[in-house]
C-alpha positions as CSV (number, residue, x, y, z in Angstrom):
1,M,77.0,-42.3,-28.4
2,H,79.1,-40.9,-26.1
3,F,78.0,-40.4,-22.0
4,D,79.8,-38.2,-20.4
5,S,80.3,-34.5,-17.6
6,Y,80.3,-32.1,-20.1
7,D,81.2,-28.4,-19.4
8,C,78.4,-26.2,-19.9
9,G,80.3,-24.0,-22.5
10,A,80.7,-26.9,-24.7
11,A,77.3,-28.6,-24.0
12,E,74.9,-27.8,-26.7
13,G,73.5,-30.6,-28.3
14,I,73.7,-32.8,-25.4
15,I,70.8,-34.9,-24.2
16,L,70.2,-34.5,-20.7
17,A,71.0,-37.6,-18.6
18,H,69.4,-36.0,-15.4
19,T,66.7,-33.7,-14.7
20,I,67.6,-30.0,-13.2
21,R,65.1,-28.4,-11.3
22,L,65.7,-24.2,-12.0
23,P,63.4,-21.5,-9.9
24,G,60.6,-21.5,-12.3
25,K,61.5,-23.5,-14.5
26,T,62.6,-27.6,-15.2
27,L,64.9,-29.4,-17.4
28,K,63.6,-32.6,-17.8
29,K,65.4,-36.0,-18.7
30,G,66.1,-36.5,-22.0
31,R,66.0,-33.0,-22.8
32,V,68.3,-32.0,-26.5
33,L,70.3,-28.8,-24.4
34,S,69.9,-25.4,-26.4
35,A,72.1,-22.4,-26.2
36,G,69.2,-20.5,-23.8
37,D,69.2,-24.0,-21.7
38,L,73.2,-24.1,-20.8
39,V,72.9,-19.8,-20.1
40,E,70.6,-20.5,-17.8
41,L,71.9,-23.2,-16.3
42,Q,75.6,-21.2,-16.0
43,G,73.5,-18.4,-14.3
44,N,72.0,-20.2,-11.6
45,G,75.2,-21.6,-11.1
46,I,75.5,-24.7,-12.8
47,H,78.3,-25.4,-15.2
48,S,78.5,-28.7,-15.6
49,V,76.2,-31.8,-16.7
50,S,76.1,-35.2,-17.2
51,G,74.6,-36.3,-20.7
52,V,74.9,-37.8,-24.0
53,R,76.1,-36.8,-27.7
54,L,75.1,-39.2,-29.9
55,E,77.7,-40.0,-33.0
56,A,77.1,-40.7,-36.5
57,G,74.8,-44.1,-37.2
58,D,72.9,-43.7,-33.4
59,V,68.8,-44.1,-33.6
60,D,67.7,-42.2,-31.2
61,E,65.8,-44.3,-28.4
62,D,62.0,-43.2,-29.2
63,E,62.4,-43.9,-32.8
64,A,64.1,-47.2,-32.5
65,A,61.8,-48.6,-29.7
66,L,59.1,-47.2,-32.5
67,E,61.0,-49.6,-34.9
68,M,61.1,-52.4,-32.8
69,S,57.2,-52.2,-32.1
70,R,56.3,-52.2,-35.4
71,A,58.2,-54.9,-36.1
72,L,57.0,-57.2,-33.6
73,A,53.2,-56.1,-33.7
74,G,50.8,-58.7,-34.8
75,P,47.0,-58.5,-35.3
76,L,44.5,-56.6,-32.9
77,L,47.2,-54.1,-31.4
78,D,47.7,-50.8,-31.7
79,I,51.5,-48.8,-31.1
80,G,51.5,-46.6,-28.6
81,K,53.6,-43.2,-28.8
82,P,57.3,-43.9,-27.5
83,V,58.2,-42.0,-24.7
84,A,61.8,-41.7,-22.9
85,G,62.5,-45.8,-24.7
86,R,59.4,-47.2,-23.8
87,C,56.7,-48.1,-26.2
88,Y,53.6,-49.8,-25.6
89,L,51.2,-52.3,-27.9
90,Y,48.4,-52.0,-26.6
91,A,44.8,-54.6,-27.2
92,Q,42.6,-53.2,-29.9
93,S,39.7,-55.5,-28.0
94,D,39.0,-57.9,-25.4
95,G,40.9,-61.3,-25.6
96,L,44.1,-63.5,-25.2
97,A,47.5,-62.5,-25.9
98,L,49.6,-64.4,-28.6
99,V,53.4,-64.3,-27.1
100,D,56.5,-66.3,-30.0
101,R,58.4,-66.7,-26.6
102,A,61.8,-67.9,-29.2
103,V,61.3,-64.7,-30.7
104,I,61.4,-62.8,-27.6
105,D,63.5,-64.4,-25.2
106,A,66.2,-63.9,-28.6
107,I,65.8,-60.4,-29.2
108,N,66.6,-60.2,-25.1
109,L,68.7,-62.4,-25.3
110,L,71.0,-60.5,-27.6
111,D,71.5,-58.0,-24.7
112,A,71.8,-54.6,-27.4
113,G,70.0,-52.6,-24.5
114,I,66.7,-53.4,-26.4
115,F,64.6,-55.0,-23.9
116,V,61.0,-56.7,-24.2
117,A,58.2,-57.3,-21.8
118,T,55.1,-59.3,-22.2
119,L,52.1,-60.5,-21.1
120,S,52.3,-64.4,-20.6
121,E,51.3,-66.6,-23.8
122,H,46.9,-66.5,-23.4
123,A,46.6,-64.0,-20.7
124,E,43.3,-62.3,-20.6
125,C,44.0,-59.2,-22.0
126,L,41.6,-56.2,-22.2
127,H,40.5,-53.5,-24.5
128,Q,43.4,-50.9,-24.2
129,Q,45.4,-53.2,-22.0
130,A,49.1,-53.0,-22.5
131,V,50.4,-56.4,-23.9
132,A,53.7,-55.7,-24.5
133,S,56.7,-53.1,-23.8
134,I,59.3,-52.5,-25.8
135,K,62.4,-50.3,-23.5
136,V,65.6,-49.4,-25.1
137,I,67.7,-48.4,-22.2
138,P,70.0,-46.5,-23.6
139,F,69.3,-42.8,-24.8
140,A,70.4,-44.0,-28.7
141,I,71.6,-47.1,-30.0
142,A,73.8,-48.3,-32.9
143,R,71.8,-48.5,-36.1
144,R,73.9,-51.5,-36.5
145,Q,72.4,-53.7,-33.2
146,L,69.4,-51.8,-33.6
147,D,68.9,-53.9,-37.3
148,D,69.8,-57.1,-35.6
149,C,67.1,-56.4,-32.9
150,L,64.5,-55.8,-36.2
151,Q,65.9,-59.5,-38.0
152,L,65.3,-61.5,-35.2
153,A,61.4,-59.7,-34.8
154,G,60.9,-59.6,-38.2
155,S,61.9,-64.0,-38.1
156,K,58.4,-64.4,-37.7
157,A,55.6,-61.9,-38.6
158,G,53.6,-60.7,-35.3
159,A,55.5,-62.3,-32.7
160,I,53.0,-60.4,-30.3
161,G,49.4,-60.4,-31.0
162,L,45.8,-61.1,-29.9
163,Q,43.4,-63.6,-30.1
164,A,40.1,-61.6,-30.1
165,Y,37.0,-63.1,-27.9
166,R,34.3,-63.8,-30.6
167,A,31.0,-64.5,-28.8
168,V,30.5,-67.5,-27.3
169,G,26.5,-67.7,-28.5
170,S,24.0,-69.7,-26.5
171,V,25.0,-71.9,-23.7
172,A,22.9,-74.6,-21.9
173,L,23.1,-74.5,-18.1
174,I,22.1,-77.7,-16.4
175,L,22.2,-77.9,-12.5
176,T,21.9,-81.3,-10.7
177,E,20.3,-81.4,-7.4
178,T,19.8,-83.6,-4.5
179,V,18.1,-83.7,-1.3
180,G,18.8,-80.7,1.2
181,L,20.9,-79.2,-1.3
182,K,20.1,-75.2,-0.3
183,E,17.8,-73.7,-2.9
184,S,19.9,-70.8,-2.2
185,L,23.2,-72.4,-3.4
186,L,21.2,-73.3,-7.1
187,S,20.5,-69.7,-7.7
188,S,23.2,-68.6,-6.9
189,T,25.2,-70.8,-8.9
190,S,23.1,-70.1,-11.6
191,R,23.4,-65.8,-11.3
192,V,27.7,-66.6,-11.1
193,T,27.2,-68.7,-14.3
194,R,25.1,-66.3,-16.2
195,E,27.5,-63.5,-15.4
196,R,30.9,-65.9,-16.2
197,V,29.0,-66.5,-19.7
198,S,28.0,-62.9,-20.4
199,A,31.4,-61.7,-19.6
200,M,32.4,-63.9,-23.0
201,G,29.8,-62.7,-25.1
202,G,27.6,-65.3,-24.8
203,H,24.0,-66.1,-23.7
204,I,22.3,-68.5,-20.9
205,L,19.5,-70.1,-23.9
206,F,18.7,-72.9,-21.4
207,E,18.6,-73.5,-18.2
208,R,17.6,-76.9,-16.4
209,R,17.3,-78.6,-12.9
210,C,17.2,-82.4,-12.8
211,G,18.0,-84.9,-9.8
212,H,21.4,-86.6,-10.0
213,T,21.3,-89.7,-11.8
214,V,22.7,-91.0,-15.0
215,A,19.4,-91.4,-16.0
216,E,17.6,-88.0,-15.5
217,L,21.0,-85.9,-16.2
218,S,21.2,-87.7,-19.9
219,A,17.4,-87.2,-20.7
220,V,18.5,-83.3,-20.0
221,L,21.6,-83.0,-22.2
222,A,19.2,-84.4,-24.9
223,E,16.9,-81.5,-24.6
224,A,19.7,-78.8,-24.4
225,L,21.6,-80.7,-27.4
226,A,17.8,-80.0,-29.0
227,M,18.2,-76.1,-28.7
228,D,21.6,-76.4,-30.9
229,V,23.4,-74.8,-28.2
230,G,27.3,-74.0,-29.2
231,L,28.3,-75.0,-25.4
232,I,26.5,-77.0,-22.2
233,L,28.1,-76.3,-18.6
234,V,26.4,-79.1,-16.3
235,C,26.8,-78.0,-12.4
236,G,26.6,-81.2,-10.0
237,A,25.3,-81.1,-6.7
238,S,28.2,-83.3,-6.0
239,I,31.9,-83.3,-7.6
240,T,33.2,-85.3,-9.8
241,V,35.7,-87.5,-8.4
242,D,36.2,-90.3,-10.8
243,P,35.6,-90.7,-14.7
244,A,33.1,-93.2,-14.2
245,D,31.2,-91.0,-11.4
246,I,27.6,-89.8,-12.5
247,V,28.0,-86.8,-14.9
248,P,30.7,-88.4,-17.0
249,S,28.5,-91.3,-17.1
250,A,25.3,-89.5,-18.3
251,I,27.3,-87.5,-21.1
252,V,28.3,-91.0,-22.8
253,A,25.1,-92.1,-22.0
254,C,23.9,-89.7,-24.2
255,G,26.6,-90.4,-26.8
256,G,29.0,-88.4,-25.8
257,T,33.3,-88.7,-24.8
258,V,34.9,-88.0,-22.1
259,D,38.3,-85.6,-23.8
260,H,39.8,-85.3,-20.3
261,F,39.4,-85.4,-15.9
262,G,41.0,-83.0,-13.8
263,M,44.1,-80.0,-15.0
264,P,46.6,-78.4,-13.4
265,V,44.9,-75.1,-12.0
266,E,43.8,-74.3,-8.8
267,P,41.3,-74.3,-7.8
268,G,39.8,-75.7,-10.4
269,N,41.1,-79.2,-10.6
270,M,38.4,-81.3,-10.8
271,L,37.2,-79.8,-13.7
272,L,35.8,-82.3,-16.9
273,L,36.0,-82.0,-20.5
274,A,33.9,-84.1,-23.0
275,H,31.8,-83.6,-25.8
276,I,29.0,-85.0,-27.4
277,G,28.8,-84.6,-31.0
278,T,30.1,-81.4,-32.0
279,C,28.8,-79.4,-29.1
280,P,31.8,-79.2,-25.7
281,V,30.5,-80.1,-22.4
282,I,32.3,-79.3,-19.3
283,N,31.6,-80.6,-16.1
284,M,32.7,-77.5,-13.7
285,P,34.4,-78.1,-10.6
286,G,33.1,-76.9,-7.3
287,C,35.1,-73.9,-7.5
288,S,32.9,-72.5,-10.3
289,R,30.2,-71.4,-7.7
290,S,32.3,-69.0,-7.1
291,P,32.8,-65.9,-9.2
292,K,36.3,-65.5,-7.9
293,L,38.8,-67.4,-10.8
294,N,39.5,-70.5,-11.3
295,G,40.5,-73.3,-13.7
296,L,36.9,-73.0,-15.7
297,D,37.9,-68.9,-16.0
298,W,40.9,-70.3,-18.4
299,V,38.9,-73.1,-20.3
300,M,35.8,-70.5,-20.9
301,Q,38.7,-67.8,-21.9
302,R,39.7,-70.6,-24.8
303,V,36.5,-71.4,-25.7
304,A,35.7,-67.9,-26.6
305,A,38.9,-66.6,-28.6
306,G,38.2,-70.0,-30.8
307,L,41.7,-71.5,-29.1
308,P,42.2,-75.2,-29.8
309,L,40.7,-76.9,-26.5
310,G,41.8,-80.9,-25.6
311,K,43.7,-82.5,-23.2
312,K,46.9,-81.3,-24.3
313,E,45.8,-77.6,-24.4
314,I,44.6,-78.4,-20.5
315,L,47.5,-80.4,-19.1
316,S,49.7,-77.7,-20.8
317,M,48.2,-74.6,-18.4
318,G,50.5,-75.9,-15.3
319,V,52.5,-73.1,-15.2
320,G,51.0,-70.5,-13.2
321,G,48.0,-72.6,-12.8
322,L,48.4,-71.8,-8.8
323,I,45.9,-68.8,-9.2
324,K,44.6,-66.0,-6.6
325,D,41.8,-64.3,-6.9
326,I,43.5,-60.5,-8.2
327,S,41.8,-58.4,-9.3
328,H,42.6,-56.7,-12.8
329,R,43.1,-52.9,-10.8
330,W,45.2,-54.8,-8.2
331,R,47.5,-56.2,-10.8
332,M,47.8,-53.2,-12.8
333,R,48.6,-50.9,-9.5
334,E,51.2,-53.2,-9.0
335,Q,52.6,-53.3,-12.1
336,H,53.0,-49.6,-11.6
337,N,54.5,-50.1,-8.6
338,L,57.6,-52.1,-10.0
339,I,58.1,-49.8,-12.8
340,E,60.8,-47.1,-13.1
341,Q,59.2,-44.2,-12.2
342,F,60.8,-41.2,-14.9
343,Q,59.7,-37.5,-15.1
344,S,56.8,-37.2,-17.2
345,S,57.9,-36.1,-20.5
346,G,54.1,-35.8,-21.4
347,K,52.3,-32.4,-23.2
348,V,49.4,-31.8,-21.6
349,A,46.9,-29.1,-22.5
350,A,44.1,-27.8,-20.6
351,L,40.7,-27.9,-22.0
352,V,38.3,-25.8,-20.1
353,L,34.3,-26.4,-20.4
354,G,32.5,-23.1,-19.8
355,A,29.5,-22.9,-23.1
356,G,26.5,-24.5,-20.6
357,R,23.8,-22.4,-20.0
358,S,23.7,-21.9,-15.9
359,H,19.7,-22.6,-15.6
360,R,20.0,-23.7,-11.9
361,M,21.2,-20.5,-11.5
362,G,18.5,-18.4,-12.9
363,E,19.1,-15.8,-15.1
364,Q,22.7,-15.2,-14.1
365,N,25.4,-16.5,-15.3
366,K,27.7,-18.7,-13.1
367,L,30.6,-18.3,-14.7
368,L,30.6,-14.5,-14.7
369,A,29.8,-14.9,-10.7
370,S,32.0,-13.7,-8.3
371,V,33.7,-16.1,-5.8
372,G,36.0,-14.7,-3.2
373,G,35.9,-11.4,-5.2
374,V,37.2,-13.1,-8.1
375,A,34.6,-14.2,-11.7
376,M,34.5,-18.1,-10.8
377,M,35.7,-18.4,-14.8
378,Q,38.3,-16.3,-14.0
379,R,39.6,-18.4,-11.0
380,V,39.3,-22.0,-13.5
381,V,41.7,-20.7,-15.9
382,D,43.9,-18.8,-14.1
383,A,45.1,-21.9,-11.9
384,A,45.1,-23.4,-15.6
385,L,47.7,-20.9,-17.0
386,K,49.6,-21.1,-13.0
387,A,50.4,-24.8,-13.8
388,E,52.5,-27.2,-16.1
389,L,50.8,-27.1,-19.1
390,V,51.2,-26.4,-22.7
391,S,48.1,-24.2,-23.3
392,T,44.8,-23.4,-22.5
393,T,41.9,-23.5,-24.4
394,V,38.5,-22.4,-23.4
395,V,35.2,-23.6,-25.0
396,T,32.5,-21.2,-24.8
397,G,28.6,-20.9,-25.5
398,W,26.3,-18.9,-23.5
399,Q,27.6,-15.3,-23.4
400,A,30.5,-16.3,-25.0
401,G,31.3,-12.4,-25.9
402,E,30.8,-11.1,-21.9
403,V,33.3,-14.6,-21.3
404,R,35.9,-13.5,-23.8
405,N,36.2,-9.9,-22.4
406,L,36.6,-11.4,-18.6
407,L,39.6,-13.4,-20.1
408,R,41.1,-10.5,-22.1
409,G,45.3,-10.6,-22.0
410,R,45.0,-13.8,-20.6
411,D,46.9,-16.5,-22.9
412,V,44.2,-18.4,-23.7
413,A,42.6,-19.9,-27.2
414,F,38.7,-19.8,-27.7
415,V,36.6,-22.2,-29.9
416,H,32.6,-21.6,-29.3
417,N,30.1,-23.8,-29.7
418,A,27.4,-22.2,-31.0
419,D,25.4,-25.8,-29.9
420,Y,25.7,-26.2,-26.9
421,Q,22.4,-26.1,-25.9
422,Q,22.7,-30.1,-26.9
423,G,24.6,-30.9,-23.8
424,L,28.7,-31.4,-22.9
425,A,29.4,-33.9,-25.0
426,G,29.6,-31.0,-28.1
427,S,31.3,-29.0,-26.2
428,L,33.8,-31.4,-25.1
429,K,34.2,-33.4,-28.5
430,L,34.5,-29.5,-30.1
431,G,37.5,-28.6,-27.6
432,L,39.4,-31.7,-27.9
433,S,39.1,-31.3,-32.0
434,S,41.1,-28.1,-31.5
435,L,44.2,-29.0,-29.4
436,A,47.7,-29.7,-31.2
437,P,48.0,-33.0,-32.5
438,D,51.2,-33.5,-31.0
439,V,50.2,-33.2,-27.3
440,D,50.4,-36.2,-24.9
441,G,47.8,-35.9,-22.4
442,V,44.6,-33.1,-22.0
443,I,42.9,-31.8,-18.1
444,I,39.5,-31.5,-19.0
445,L,38.4,-28.7,-16.2
446,L,34.9,-27.8,-15.2
447,A,34.4,-23.7,-15.7
448,D,32.0,-24.1,-12.0
449,M,34.5,-25.3,-10.0
450,P,36.5,-22.4,-8.8
451,F,38.2,-24.4,-5.8
452,I,40.4,-26.3,-8.3
453,N,44.3,-24.1,-8.1
454,S,47.5,-24.6,-9.7
455,V,48.6,-26.8,-7.3
456,H,45.8,-29.3,-7.2
457,I,46.2,-29.4,-11.0
458,N,50.5,-29.5,-10.9
459,E,50.3,-32.9,-8.5
460,L,47.8,-34.6,-10.9
461,L,50.3,-33.9,-13.8
462,A,52.9,-35.5,-11.6
463,E,51.9,-38.7,-11.7
464,F,50.8,-38.7,-15.4
465,N,53.1,-40.4,-17.1
466,P,51.8,-42.5,-20.8
467,A,55.3,-43.9,-20.3
468,T,54.4,-46.1,-17.3
469,E,50.9,-46.5,-18.1
470,R,49.9,-43.9,-15.8
471,D,47.6,-42.5,-18.6
472,I,44.4,-41.7,-17.3
473,V,44.9,-39.6,-13.8
474,A,41.7,-39.0,-11.2
475,P,41.9,-36.9,-8.3
476,I,40.4,-39.1,-5.4
477,R,39.5,-37.9,-1.8
478,D,37.6,-40.9,0.9
479,G,37.1,-43.0,-1.7
480,R,35.5,-40.9,-4.5
481,L,36.5,-40.3,-7.5
482,G,36.4,-36.3,-8.1
483,N,37.4,-34.3,-11.3
484,P,39.5,-32.8,-12.7
485,V,40.9,-35.3,-14.6
486,I,44.2,-36.1,-17.4
487,W,43.5,-38.3,-20.2
488,S,46.0,-39.7,-22.1
489,A,45.7,-38.5,-26.1
490,R,45.1,-42.1,-26.9
491,Y,41.6,-41.6,-24.8
492,I,40.4,-38.8,-27.2
493,P,39.0,-40.6,-30.2
494,A,36.6,-42.5,-27.4
495,M,36.1,-39.6,-25.5
496,M,35.1,-38.1,-29.6
497,K,32.0,-40.7,-29.1
498,L,30.5,-39.2,-26.4
499,E,26.5,-38.1,-27.1
500,G,24.2,-35.8,-25.2
501,D,24.5,-34.0,-22.2
502,R,27.1,-35.7,-20.0
503,G,31.0,-35.5,-20.5
504,A,34.2,-38.5,-20.3
505,R,33.2,-39.5,-16.8
506,P,31.4,-42.5,-18.2
507,L,34.9,-43.4,-19.4
508,L,36.5,-43.8,-15.9
509,D,34.2,-46.8,-16.3
510,E,34.9,-48.2,-19.1
511,F,38.9,-48.1,-18.3
512,A,38.9,-48.6,-14.8
513,A,41.4,-50.6,-15.5
514,S,43.8,-47.8,-16.2
515,V,43.0,-45.0,-13.9
516,W,46.0,-43.8,-11.7
517,E,44.3,-42.5,-8.9
518,V,45.6,-39.4,-6.4
519,P,44.9,-39.1,-3.0
520,M,44.2,-35.0,-2.3
521,G,44.3,-33.0,0.9
522,D,41.1,-31.0,0.4
523,D,36.9,-31.8,-0.9
524,A,37.9,-29.0,-4.4
525,I,37.2,-31.8,-6.7
526,F,34.1,-32.1,-5.6
527,M,32.9,-28.7,-5.6
528,D,31.2,-27.3,-8.0
529,V,28.7,-24.1,-8.3
530,D,25.5,-25.2,-10.0
531,T,22.4,-23.1,-7.9
532,P,22.6,-19.2,-6.1
533,A,22.7,-21.3,-2.4
534,A,25.8,-23.2,-3.6
535,L,27.3,-20.1,-4.9
536,A,26.8,-18.4,-1.3
537,E,28.2,-21.4,0.6
538,A,31.2,-20.4,-1.8
539,N,31.4,-16.9,-1.0
540,R,31.0,-18.1,2.8
541,R,34.3,-20.3,2.3
542,C,35.9,-18.2,1.1
543,E,35.7,-15.9,3.6
544,E,36.3,-18.1,6.4
545,D,39.7,-19.4,4.6
546,A,40.5,-15.0,4.1
């Protein structure tokens, strides 16, 4: 690979090093310059470019990233599409990250231009969250260097993997109480613990309250064991401060053994681990009454993942054990801010949904109705055609012939949903299945939102970039998400499972951690036209804006 400045007269086939913006056209970083590109550059007064010429034996950055990803990916990981030399490994389910640090360190220390970043060992990761990023720094890498990295990656099969959560199953919760302990505190502890257990795929089968004495607690422990639960949680009225305190003494009196007391995690220092027979017992730390992240969560995660849990495992949690209460979305947002901000090289297609019956508009097809002198459907399609999209597909249904006639002469593809009365999901899935297989994303436009224009769409496109995990991009104003939304192609399988009269909106909650919010300066993202009154208001607004 040779990096240099090249005269445009001899730069055909050069990989462009920096984005160049021309009137009406953008040549993005990483583009392989064609003869036509060079004519345009010279016509705009640009006579040299910085870039890379590949040499014999060089491997393109995307291909190198993909090869490394395949070599490193272990169980339950999906390999993303490489973009700009970066490839992500995504979790197929909720679980804990498995990382062989020795392998990852060896690859990074080789300093061959390939770098691997992962979550921490046993870090919790959610479905579709990135577990690792493989980045090739140069535009290409010598085959010999890539092979050296691949050899290290292959030294242990699946150096990066996922231990999926399994159902925790039935759990017993025992709350001890003393005189003066508020009922509201006990109720709150019960609710928070139930939510914690439910998040791990378990359920509280047995819940009891008893006095904070060895005799009473040991009797209730025996009741819980008779229910054949898989885990017992005990929250004492007062915090356990010694292995001979009330709760551990009751466990021993019931035939149990204290495995370890205390953990190098804060909050959560006072957790106690024990077992009675084969049933693990956790004496919860005082901080577990709060839903905030604490040491109990780390222990519960290991239980849910079926990983070993004993004294050694708990005492190994100190590095990183100073826990802060940081929401998942905040962590993801901070991660985005630290990642190099590449220009998106993704190809995004527009899907305009316009098949519905418009029942609330009476006999009139709202999509053919005029807003500011232009049919509503036409306004939305023209906005898509003026934006930087690779294609525009319109899904028709009711009065399909009239819609086609309205859009005659425009560069759009049509897909007809004969079963449009069955609901929005059918139109969405039909449209998605018609898209080219190589698109990187799709923006879903609702044909009854006439004030969405190409500026809105381009602002969203400017933020969309699967290479930096900006793979769901949604407009926001005053704390509310609106439409349209850009979805990475990797979410299409999830959308293809939708049913009934609903679009992809519910998936914004399911994949909330991946939503990248783009502030908008007006309310167009909320304004749809469903009724005659809304149509009249839309035309009034057009008159005011004229």
